[in-house]
C-alpha positions in Angstrom: 28.6 102.2 162.2 30.2 100.4 159.3 33.7 101.4 158.3 34.3 101.7 154.6 37.7 100.6 153.5 39.6 103.3 151.8 41.3 102.5 148.6 44.9 103.9 148.5 45.6 106.2 145.7 48.1 104.7 143.4 50.4 107.0 141.4 51.2 105.6 138.1 54.3 106.8 136.4 55.0 106.0 132.8 58.7 106.1 132.0 59.2 107.4 128.5 62.2 105.8 126.9 63.5 107.7 124.0 65.1 105.3 121.6 67.3 107.0 119.2 69.4 105.7 116.3 71.9 107.2 113.9 71.6 106.1 110.3 74.6 106.4 107.9 74.1 105.6 104.2 77.5 104.7 102.6 79.0 104.2 99.2 82.4 102.8 98.4 83.2 104.1 94.9 85.2 101.6 92.9 85.9 99.0 95.6 85.2 95.5 94.3 84.0 94.1 97.6 83.5 95.3 101.1 82.6 94.2 104.6 82.1 95.9 108.0 83.5 94.9 111.3 81.4 95.0 114.5 84.1 97.2 115.9 82.8 100.2 113.8 81.7 103.2 115.9 80.6 106.8 115.7 83.0 108.6 118.0 81.7 111.9 119.4 84.1 114.9 119.4 84.7 116.3 122.9 83.7 113.3 125.0 85.1 110.5 122.9 81.9 108.5 123.5 81.4 105.7 121.1 78.0 104.9 119.6 77.9 101.2 118.8 77.0 99.6 115.4 73.6 97.9 115.9 73.1 96.4 112.4 73.9 96.9 108.7 72.1 96.5 105.4 73.5 95.4 102.0 76.9 94.7 103.5 78.4 91.6 105.2 80.0 91.5 108.6 83.6 90.3 108.6 84.9 87.8 107.7 82.3 87.6 104.8 82.5 89.9 101.9 79.8 91.7 99.8 80.3 92.3 96.1 79.9 96.0 95.3 76.7 96.3 93.3 76.8 100.1 93.2 73.8 100.5 95.7 76.0 101.1 98.7 75.0 100.0 102.2 73.5 101.4 105.4 74.8 101.3 108.9 72.6 101.7 111.9 74.2 103.0 115.1 73.1 103.8 118.7 71.9 107.3 119.1 74.4 110.1 119.6 74.4 112.1 122.8 72.1 115.1 122.8 75.1 117.5 123.2 77.1 116.0 120.3 77.6 118.4 117.4 80.4 116.6 115.5 81.6 113.0 115.3 83.8 110.6 113.3 82.9 107.2 111.8 85.7 104.8 112.5 86.1 101.1 111.8 88.7 99.9 114.4 90.3 96.8 112.9 93.6 94.9 113.1 94.6 95.8 109.5 94.8 98.7 107.1 91.9 99.9 105.1 89.1 100.4 107.7 86.3 102.7 107.0 86.9 106.2 108.3 85.1 109.6 107.9 86.1 112.5 110.1 84.4 115.6 111.2 80.8 114.7 110.3 78.5 117.6 111.4 75.4 116.6 113.3 72.0 117.3 111.8 68.5 117.2 113.3 67.5 114.0 111.5 70.6 112.0 112.5 70.6 110.5 108.9 73.9 110.9 107.0 75.4 110.0 103.6 79.1 109.4 103.3 81.5 108.1 100.6 84.6 106.1 101.3 
């Protein structure tokens, strides 16, 4: 009698990672030049959780400056918590004049337009 080796059943689990981002399109009105500091966050109401700035388009990171060409710029942040319904955009810098928009209502697309 020959024994047949049994193959163990292997359970394969696929972890689904949900990568979320929050996009904020910005305009600065009449400012001549602007820049963004890496210490810019979306701060969730209720928990105070800070979504970090990932990257930015059409704007320089401090200490460089971008001349205002009227097109504005776009900031890409980490995703907000699923339970977040309202948040603030705040640039936390060691001088006056940081970007700040309060009480932004969350939407399903997580894409926003703000004016400073």
